[in-house]
MDAnalysis code that builds the backbone (N, CA, C; Angstrom):
import MDAnalysis as mda
import numpy as np

u = mda.Universe.empty(534, n_residues=178, atom_resindex=np.repeat(np.arange(178), 3), trajectory=True)
u.add_TopologyAttr("name", ["N", "CA", "C"] * 178)
u.add_TopologyAttr("resid", np.arange(1, 179))
u.add_TopologyAttr("resname", ["MET", "GLU", "ASP", "LYS", "ASN", "SER", "GLN", "PHE", "LYS", "ILE", "ILE", "LEU", "GLY", "SER", "SER", "SER", "MET", "PRO", "ARG", "ARG", "LYS", "ILE", "LEU", "ALA", "GLU", "MET", "GLY", "TYR", "GLU", "PHE", "THR", "LEU", "MET", "SER", "ALA", "ASP", "ILE", "ASP", "GLU", "LYS", "ALA", "ILE", "ARG", "LYS", "GLU", "LYS", "PRO", "GLU", "GLU", "LEU", "VAL", "MET", "ALA", "LEU", "ALA", "GLU", "ALA", "LYS", "ALA", "ASP", "ALA", "ILE", "LEU", "HIS", "ARG", "LEU", "PRO", "VAL", "GLY", "ASP", "TYR", "VAL", "LYS", "GLU", "ALA", "GLU", "PRO", "THR", "LEU", "LEU", "ILE", "THR", "SER", "ASP", "GLN", "VAL", "VAL", "VAL", "TYR", "GLU", "GLY", "VAL", "ILE", "ARG", "GLU", "LYS", "PRO", "ALA", "ASP", "ALA", "GLU", "GLU", "ALA", "ARG", "LYS", "PHE", "LEU", "LYS", "GLY", "TYR", "LEU", "GLY", "GLY", "HIS", "CYS", "ALA", "THR", "VAL", "GLY", "SER", "VAL", "LEU", "VAL", "MET", "ASN", "LEU", "LYS", "THR", "GLY", "PHE", "ARG", "LYS", "GLY", "ASP", "TRP", "ASP", "LYS", "VAL", "GLU", "ILE", "TYR", "PHE", "ASN", "GLN", "ILE", "PRO", "ASP", "GLU", "VAL", "ILE", "GLU", "LYS", "LEU", "VAL", "GLY", "THR", "ILE", "ASP", "SER", "VAL", "LEU", "GLY", "LEU", "PRO", "LYS", "ALA", "LEU", "THR", "ASP", "LYS", "LEU", "MET", "LYS", "GLU", "ALA", "LEU", "SER", "VAL"])
u.atoms.positions = np.array([
    [220.817, 123.931, 177.409],
    [219.566, 123.307, 176.748],
    [219.104, 124.292, 175.772],
    [218.807, 123.854, 174.606],
    [218.275, 124.827, 173.491],
    [216.745, 125.122, 173.725],
    [216.419, 126.279, 173.493],
    [215.010, 126.604, 173.647],
    [214.139, 125.748, 172.601],
    [213.027, 125.416, 173.023],
    [212.177, 124.597, 172.190],
    [211.734, 125.334, 171.012],
    [211.716, 126.617, 170.975],
    [211.315, 127.369, 169.738],
    [212.450, 128.291, 169.361],
    [213.705, 127.761, 169.221],
    [214.727, 128.583, 168.775],
    [214.649, 128.950, 167.193],
    [213.854, 128.190, 166.458],
    [213.590, 128.489, 165.047],
    [212.531, 129.315, 164.764],
    [211.695, 129.757, 165.766],
    [210.499, 130.620, 165.504],
    [210.287, 131.359, 166.834],
    [209.353, 132.356, 166.646],
    [208.956, 133.284, 167.696],
    [207.566, 132.900, 168.059],
    [207.020, 133.217, 169.197],
    [205.684, 133.118, 169.485],
    [205.171, 134.325, 170.265],
    [203.939, 134.723, 169.751],
    [203.295, 135.857, 170.513],
    [201.960, 135.093, 171.095],
    [201.760, 135.182, 172.314],
    [200.545, 134.618, 173.047],
    [199.563, 135.699, 173.053],
    [198.516, 135.620, 172.575],
    [197.366, 136.697, 172.533],
    [196.498, 136.319, 173.521],
    [196.985, 136.615, 174.719],
    [196.076, 136.290, 175.965],
    [196.582, 137.059, 177.217],
    [195.754, 137.382, 177.972],
    [196.054, 138.077, 179.372],
    [195.786, 136.961, 180.449],
    [195.532, 135.732, 180.073],
    [195.219, 134.702, 181.103],
    [196.481, 134.211, 181.670],
    [196.591, 134.233, 182.953],
    [197.775, 133.662, 183.662],
    [197.888, 132.200, 183.525],
    [196.864, 131.442, 183.683],
    [196.954, 129.963, 183.405],
    [197.469, 129.671, 181.867],
    [197.004, 130.413, 180.929],
    [197.503, 130.149, 179.543],
    [199.062, 130.481, 179.510],
    [199.405, 131.419, 180.159],
    [200.854, 131.783, 180.136],
    [201.661, 130.717, 180.708],
    [201.118, 130.188, 181.864],
    [201.807, 129.197, 182.694],
    [201.912, 127.884, 181.846],
    [200.856, 127.494, 181.176],
    [200.769, 126.148, 180.229],
    [201.775, 126.380, 179.193],
    [201.833, 127.424, 178.496],
    [202.758, 127.603, 177.358],
    [204.202, 127.498, 177.862],
    [204.482, 128.197, 179.042],
    [205.821, 128.189, 179.596],
    [206.152, 126.736, 180.008],
    [205.142, 125.978, 180.570],
    [205.440, 124.652, 181.038],
    [205.709, 123.645, 179.835],
    [205.221, 124.110, 178.617],
    [205.423, 123.361, 177.380],
    [206.823, 123.580, 176.801],
    [207.631, 124.508, 177.368],
    [208.920, 124.787, 177.044],
    [209.295, 125.856, 176.071],
    [208.138, 126.699, 175.974],
    [208.312, 127.804, 174.945],
    [208.591, 129.133, 175.644],
    [209.373, 130.007, 174.885],
    [209.449, 131.363, 175.278],
    [208.523, 132.274, 174.397],
    [208.010, 133.271, 174.849],
    [207.024, 133.960, 174.143],
    [206.821, 135.343, 174.666],
    [206.225, 136.237, 173.852],
    [205.967, 137.619, 174.223],
    [204.402, 137.581, 174.325],
    [203.824, 138.599, 175.064],
    [202.449, 138.662, 175.249],
    [201.712, 139.838, 174.590],
    [200.511, 139.664, 174.100],
    [199.710, 140.791, 173.683],
    [198.242, 140.431, 174.006],
    [197.626, 141.368, 174.459],
    [196.227, 141.155, 174.868],
    [195.314, 141.745, 173.799],
    [194.304, 140.980, 173.437],
    [193.308, 141.316, 172.426],
    [192.447, 142.447, 172.629],
    [191.955, 142.562, 173.961],
    [191.094, 143.605, 174.300],
    [189.849, 143.772, 173.537],
    [189.057, 142.729, 173.333],
    [187.834, 142.596, 172.517],
    [186.691, 142.569, 173.486],
    [185.484, 142.970, 173.082],
    [184.319, 142.815, 173.823],
    [183.688, 141.376, 173.485],
    [184.054, 140.348, 174.369],
    [183.637, 139.047, 174.143],
    [182.193, 138.884, 174.156],
    [181.498, 139.731, 174.944],
    [180.138, 139.559, 174.934],
    [179.338, 139.979, 173.734],
    [180.029, 140.684, 172.865],
    [179.476, 141.176, 171.492],
    [179.393, 140.016, 170.557],
    [180.134, 138.924, 170.794],
    [180.240, 137.820, 169.976],
    [179.415, 136.702, 170.453],
    [178.356, 136.319, 169.778],
    [177.408, 135.320, 170.234],
    [177.256, 134.143, 169.111],
    [177.332, 132.944, 169.612],
    [176.993, 131.879, 168.795],
    [176.163, 130.771, 169.610],
    [175.373, 130.134, 169.080],
    [174.545, 129.023, 169.891],
    [175.330, 127.858, 170.215],
    [176.251, 127.372, 169.362],
    [176.999, 126.193, 169.760],
    [178.280, 126.643, 170.393],
    [178.667, 125.977, 171.497],
    [179.941, 126.386, 172.102],
    [181.119, 126.201, 171.323],
    [181.214, 125.241, 170.550],
    [182.399, 125.019, 169.629],
    [182.533, 126.246, 168.741],
    [181.442, 126.730, 168.166],
    [181.438, 127.848, 167.258],
    [181.809, 129.152, 167.967],
    [181.297, 129.314, 169.198],
    [181.605, 130.500, 169.953],
    [183.112, 130.604, 170.225],
    [183.705, 129.557, 170.816],
    [185.041, 129.531, 171.222],
    [186.031, 129.793, 169.982],
    [185.635, 129.285, 168.898],
    [186.395, 129.505, 167.571],
    [186.239, 130.924, 167.120],
    [185.046, 131.457, 167.158],
    [184.774, 132.803, 166.787],
    [185.583, 133.818, 167.721],
    [185.622, 133.537, 168.999],
    [186.292, 134.402, 169.939],
    [187.855, 134.257, 169.632],
    [188.382, 133.117, 169.491],
    [189.760, 132.973, 169.181],
    [190.035, 133.743, 167.856],
    [189.261, 133.643, 166.796],
    [189.431, 134.380, 165.567],
    [189.470, 135.851, 165.835],
    [188.476, 136.378, 166.566],
    [188.296, 137.898, 166.790],
    [189.539, 138.306, 167.578],
    [190.048, 137.514, 168.537],
    [191.234, 137.947, 169.209],
    [192.399, 138.124, 168.368],
    [192.529, 137.049, 167.510],
    [193.634, 137.132, 166.481],
    [193.519, 138.357, 165.577],
    [192.315, 138.631, 165.119],
    [192.169, 139.711, 164.211],
    [192.428, 141.046, 164.860],
    [192.035, 141.216, 166.136],
    [192.234, 142.455, 166.896],
    [193.705, 142.698, 167.133],
    [194.490, 141.518, 167.362],
    [196.027, 141.747, 167.567],
    [196.676, 142.020, 166.340],
    [196.277, 141.388, 165.218],
    [196.744, 141.624, 163.877],
    [196.771, 143.082, 163.430],
    [195.613, 143.742, 163.789],
    [195.534, 145.140, 163.389],
    [196.416, 146.010, 164.143],
    [197.050, 145.555, 165.249],
    [198.034, 146.228, 165.929],
    [199.438, 145.877, 165.802],
    [199.742, 144.862, 164.787],
    [200.947, 144.475, 164.505],
    [201.469, 144.854, 163.238],
    [202.744, 145.206, 163.026],
    [203.221, 145.428, 161.651],
    [203.547, 144.124, 160.886],
    [202.497, 143.559, 160.448],
    [202.514, 142.103, 159.805],
    [203.597, 142.143, 158.757],
    [203.771, 143.274, 157.931],
    [204.773, 143.228, 156.894],
    [206.184, 142.936, 157.297],
    [206.450, 143.414, 158.523],
    [207.775, 143.234, 159.060],
    [207.971, 141.782, 159.360],
    [206.921, 140.914, 159.910],
    [207.048, 139.482, 160.107],
    [207.291, 138.681, 158.828],
    [206.734, 139.187, 157.717],
    [206.886, 138.444, 156.428],
    [208.296, 138.442, 155.984],
    [209.042, 139.600, 156.267],
    [210.391, 139.696, 155.868],
    [211.469, 139.134, 156.823],
    [211.101, 138.754, 158.020],
    [211.975, 138.147, 159.004],
    [212.326, 136.728, 158.554],
    [213.551, 136.309, 158.915],
    [214.037, 134.955, 158.622],
    [213.305, 133.871, 159.204],
    [212.984, 134.017, 160.434],
    [212.296, 132.930, 161.184],
    [210.817, 133.376, 161.411],
    [209.821, 132.393, 161.339],
    [208.415, 132.690, 161.501],
    [208.199, 133.127, 162.810],
    [207.002, 133.867, 162.945],
    [206.417, 134.160, 164.302],
    [205.030, 133.607, 164.242],
    [204.649, 132.893, 165.381],
    [203.334, 132.277, 165.515],
    [202.558, 133.107, 166.509],
    [201.400, 133.531, 166.127],
    [200.481, 134.162, 167.034],
    [199.418, 133.059, 167.437],
    [199.372, 132.948, 168.770],
    [198.441, 132.030, 169.324],
    [197.306, 132.702, 170.193],
    [196.082, 132.356, 169.777],
    [194.933, 132.966, 170.701],
    [194.057, 131.796, 171.070],
    [193.272, 131.910, 172.013],
    [192.407, 130.816, 172.500],
    [191.246, 131.414, 173.292],
    [190.281, 130.504, 173.467],
    [189.071, 130.911, 174.325],
    [188.576, 129.558, 174.929],
    [187.825, 129.872, 176.030],
    [187.213, 128.632, 176.605],
    [185.795, 129.064, 177.292],
    [184.872, 128.113, 177.200],
    [183.667, 128.342, 177.965],
    [183.330, 126.915, 178.680],
    [182.338, 127.091, 179.580],
    [181.954, 125.940, 180.300],
    [180.489, 125.624, 179.724],
    [180.034, 124.318, 179.518],
    [178.821, 124.186, 179.123],
    [178.092, 123.276, 180.263],
    [177.043, 123.810, 180.781],
    [176.379, 123.055, 181.970],
    [174.951, 123.070, 181.638],
    [174.339, 121.814, 181.514],
    [172.914, 121.550, 181.314],
    [172.473, 122.214, 180.056],
    [173.437, 122.173, 178.999],
    [173.081, 122.751, 177.671],
    [173.338, 124.250, 177.564],
    [173.775, 124.969, 178.652],
    [173.901, 126.388, 178.631],
    [175.311, 126.806, 178.706],
    [175.652, 127.741, 177.867],
    [177.116, 128.156, 177.766],
    [177.333, 129.052, 178.908],
    [178.319, 128.840, 179.723],
    [178.808, 129.661, 180.833],
    [180.220, 130.207, 180.496],
    [180.321, 131.577, 180.462],
    [181.618, 132.151, 180.340],
    [182.220, 132.403, 181.735],
    [183.364, 133.083, 181.719],
    [184.026, 133.272, 183.026],
    [183.125, 133.968, 184.015],
    [183.047, 133.508, 185.265],
    [182.173, 134.073, 186.162],
    [182.488, 135.564, 186.436],
    [181.571, 136.450, 186.577],
    [181.705, 137.783, 186.681],
    [182.329, 138.199, 188.061],
    [182.087, 137.310, 189.106],
    [182.724, 137.641, 190.427],
    [182.830, 136.388, 191.230],
    [183.346, 136.540, 192.452],
    [183.483, 135.319, 193.243],
    [182.051, 134.669, 193.668],
    [181.083, 135.534, 193.857],
    [179.770, 134.895, 194.073],
    [179.217, 134.149, 193.028],
    [179.477, 134.582, 191.901],
    [178.884, 133.801, 190.621],
    [179.720, 132.426, 190.553],
    [181.068, 132.551, 190.838],
    [181.884, 131.372, 190.701],
    [181.401, 130.322, 191.748],
    [181.087, 130.784, 192.978],
    [180.549, 129.867, 194.023],
    [179.233, 129.196, 193.588],
    [178.309, 130.017, 193.021],
    [177.089, 129.556, 192.498],
    [177.291, 128.468, 191.360],
    [178.203, 128.790, 190.419],
    [178.457, 127.791, 189.446],
    [178.973, 126.457, 189.980],
    [179.979, 126.545, 190.872],
    [180.523, 125.303, 191.525],
    [179.556, 124.531, 192.216],
    [178.757, 125.248, 193.074],
    [177.694, 124.519, 193.881],
    [176.667, 123.776, 192.866],
    [176.464, 124.224, 191.711],
    [175.548, 123.715, 190.786],
    [176.069, 122.456, 190.167],
    [177.345, 122.308, 190.133],
    [178.035, 121.170, 189.507],
    [177.993, 119.989, 190.476],
    [177.820, 120.173, 191.722],
    [178.017, 119.122, 192.634],
    [177.200, 117.960, 192.336],
    [177.907, 116.827, 192.416],
    [177.223, 115.603, 192.091],
    [176.790, 115.354, 190.608],
    [177.203, 116.303, 189.790],
    [176.839, 116.236, 188.373],
    [177.986, 116.430, 187.452],
    [177.905, 117.000, 186.325],
    [179.011, 117.216, 185.435],
    [178.711, 118.465, 184.538],
    [179.835, 118.903, 183.916],
    [179.846, 119.943, 183.016],
    [180.919, 119.710, 182.056],
    [180.983, 120.496, 180.974],
    [182.124, 120.280, 180.028],
    [182.698, 121.642, 179.795],
    [183.980, 121.638, 179.501],
    [184.794, 122.788, 179.117],
    [185.028, 122.573, 177.528],
    [184.839, 123.641, 176.847],
    [184.982, 123.659, 175.369],
    [186.066, 124.734, 175.123],
    [187.201, 124.467, 174.738],
    [188.238, 125.373, 174.450],
    [188.770, 125.432, 173.027],
    [189.139, 126.482, 172.524],
    [189.829, 126.647, 171.277],
    [191.197, 127.123, 171.303],
    [191.912, 126.777, 170.184],
    [193.207, 127.238, 169.929],
    [193.400, 127.702, 168.403],
    [193.867, 128.925, 168.267],
    [194.054, 129.396, 166.900],
    [195.533, 129.680, 166.800],
    [196.205, 129.176, 165.810],
    [197.661, 129.564, 165.594],
    [197.734, 130.024, 164.181],
    [198.443, 131.234, 164.136],
    [198.641, 131.937, 162.919],
    [200.107, 132.106, 162.595],
    [200.651, 131.748, 161.397],
    [202.037, 131.954, 161.091],
    [202.141, 133.290, 160.394],
    [202.615, 134.247, 161.011],
    [202.635, 135.664, 160.586],
    [203.490, 135.750, 159.364],
    [204.479, 135.015, 159.143],
    [205.310, 135.075, 158.010],
    [204.576, 134.573, 156.697],
    [203.841, 133.483, 156.897],
    [203.187, 132.864, 155.706],
    [201.683, 133.207, 155.481],
    [201.122, 133.608, 156.651],
    [199.647, 134.004, 156.656],
    [198.785, 132.848, 156.905],
    [199.416, 131.578, 157.056],
    [198.638, 130.395, 157.319],
    [197.982, 130.518, 158.676],
    [196.681, 130.098, 158.779],
    [195.908, 130.184, 160.067],
    [195.172, 128.886, 160.155],
    [195.157, 128.327, 161.436],
    [194.533, 127.101, 161.613],
    [194.074, 127.133, 163.053],
    [192.797, 126.728, 163.277],
    [192.292, 126.568, 164.602],
    [191.468, 125.329, 164.720],
    [191.307, 124.964, 166.014],
    [190.486, 123.856, 166.424],
    [189.986, 123.884, 167.704],
    [189.129, 123.009, 168.092],
    [188.607, 123.157, 169.558],
    [188.678, 121.698, 170.176],
    [188.620, 121.709, 171.559],
    [188.852, 120.573, 172.345],
    [187.739, 120.711, 173.364],
    [187.202, 119.456, 173.827],
    [186.206, 119.323, 174.682],
    [186.540, 118.338, 175.831],
    [186.349, 118.798, 177.111],
    [186.661, 117.877, 178.301],
    [185.305, 117.784, 179.085],
    [184.974, 116.527, 179.521],
    [183.843, 116.418, 180.426],
    [184.489, 116.366, 181.818],
    [183.814, 117.081, 182.730],
    [184.293, 117.052, 184.124],
    [183.118, 116.641, 185.099],
    [183.321, 115.581, 185.768],
    [182.397, 115.024, 186.708],
    [182.711, 115.416, 188.191],
    [181.772, 115.714, 188.847],
    [181.946, 116.316, 190.227],
    [181.295, 115.354, 191.294],
    [182.010, 115.125, 192.350],
    [181.388, 114.448, 193.595],
    [180.877, 115.687, 194.349],
    [180.330, 115.488, 195.573],
    [180.068, 116.511, 196.458],
    [181.236, 117.222, 196.953],
    [181.215, 118.496, 197.091],
    [182.307, 119.356, 197.484],
    [181.961, 120.081, 198.662],
    [182.604, 119.985, 199.781],
    [182.266, 120.759, 200.916],
    [182.381, 122.240, 200.616],
    [181.529, 123.044, 201.411],
    [181.682, 124.538, 201.154],
    [182.985, 125.114, 201.342],
    [183.813, 124.577, 202.419],
    [185.090, 125.146, 202.693],
    [185.984, 124.813, 201.535],
    [185.922, 123.896, 200.866],
    [186.704, 123.551, 199.670],
    [186.336, 124.492, 198.510],
    [184.999, 124.674, 198.277],
    [184.556, 125.657, 197.287],
    [185.127, 126.989, 197.449],
    [185.201, 127.504, 198.942],
    [185.712, 128.694, 199.187],
    [187.160, 128.836, 198.758],
    [187.985, 127.722, 199.032],
    [189.380, 127.759, 198.490],
    [189.479, 127.797, 197.063],
    [188.707, 127.144, 196.303],
    [188.798, 127.029, 194.814],
    [188.420, 128.371, 194.260],
    [187.485, 129.050, 194.751],
    [186.976, 130.222, 194.152],
    [188.055, 131.316, 194.206],
    [188.948, 131.312, 195.167],
    [190.034, 132.226, 195.223],
    [191.103, 131.933, 194.338],
    [191.279, 130.847, 193.772],
    [192.440, 130.518, 192.852],
    [192.045, 130.009, 191.391],
    [190.803, 129.520, 191.301],
    [190.476, 128.899, 189.944],
    [190.163, 129.930, 188.983],
    [190.683, 129.859, 187.799],
    [190.482, 130.725, 186.653],
    [189.657, 129.991, 185.695],
    [190.027, 128.801, 185.357],
    [189.229, 127.884, 184.497],
    [189.954, 126.596, 184.441],
    [189.610, 125.652, 183.689],
    [190.244, 124.380, 183.646],
    [191.377, 124.658, 182.615],
    [192.192, 125.545, 183.099],
    [193.374, 126.090, 182.511],
    [193.234, 126.840, 181.223],
    [192.655, 126.215, 180.146],
    [192.418, 127.026, 178.971],
    [193.245, 127.012, 177.770],
    [194.309, 126.109, 177.769],
    [195.228, 125.979, 176.588],
    [195.596, 124.538, 176.499],
    [194.842, 123.781, 175.716],
    [195.169, 122.363, 175.659],
    [196.553, 122.143, 175.005],
    [197.440, 121.487, 175.650],
    [198.775, 121.333, 175.223],
    [198.991, 120.549, 173.847],
    [198.324, 119.389, 173.770],
    [198.313, 118.649, 172.585],
    [197.967, 119.378, 171.377],
    [196.734, 119.909, 171.491],
    [196.103, 120.715, 170.313],
    [196.962, 121.819, 169.994],
    [197.530, 122.664, 170.948],
    [198.366, 123.750, 170.741],
    [199.656, 123.293, 169.905],
    [200.271, 122.232, 170.515],
    [201.529, 121.728, 169.722],
    [201.091, 121.351, 168.305],
    [200.011, 120.559, 168.109],
    [199.587, 120.061, 166.767],
    [199.459, 121.271, 165.846],
    [198.763, 122.307, 166.333],
    [198.424, 123.516, 165.431],
    [199.757, 124.232, 165.140],
    [200.559, 124.288, 166.164],
    [201.853, 125.079, 165.930],
    [202.651, 124.276, 164.710],
    [202.775, 122.997, 164.880],
    [203.532, 122.183, 163.895],
    [202.912, 122.393, 162.497],
    [201.533, 122.425, 162.423],
    [200.958, 122.608, 161.086],
    [201.230, 123.975, 160.488],
    [201.191, 125.013, 161.515],
    [201.488, 126.336, 161.020],
    [202.871, 126.628, 160.560],
    [203.796, 125.804, 161.108],
    [205.301, 126.002, 160.737],
    [205.530, 125.036, 159.453],
    [204.749, 124.159, 159.213],
    [205.091, 123.285, 157.941],
    [204.591, 123.816, 156.675],
    [203.778, 124.866, 156.701],
    [203.323, 125.566, 155.408],
    [204.346, 126.465, 154.832],
])
C-alpha cells in the first residue's frame, strides 16, 4: 500500500499525543517538532481568534528553528501543521486544565449542560510559503456523569482530540495546490 503522503512530507508541530494519533489514523507519516511557546502570553477575547493566534505563533516558533531555504530547494513539498484548541463554557475560554483536580472541576461543571470546543489548524507549505488556517467549533452536550466515570475520564482525557480531520485534509490540499 502506498503512503498517503508519498508526494510530500509532513511536520506536525505538536507535542499532543491525541493529535499524533489522529494524523496517523488519517494515513499520514510525519515527523514531530514542538513549538515550545508561552501560550499564556497570547490573549484574545474571541476563542476563534485565540486558537488561530496560537496556531500561528506555534508555526512561527517552529519556522525560526527550521532551515526553510532547504525546503524550498527540495523536489517534494513539506507541510508544517500546527493547531490549538480551547473549550468555551458559559462564555469563558478554558484552556487545558492545569491538573487533575481542575479537570474534575471542569467536567463536573458541564454536567447536564454543554460547552464547545474551538480548534484551529494551520498548514504551511514550506516549499512555496503558502500558509492557510481555519477554525472548527463543536458543541458538546452532557448528561449527568457519575463521579466514578469522571475519575476514569480525568486519567485519560486530553481534549476532544484537537485535530479536526476534514479541516486538516482540506487545508493540506489547499497548501499543496498553490
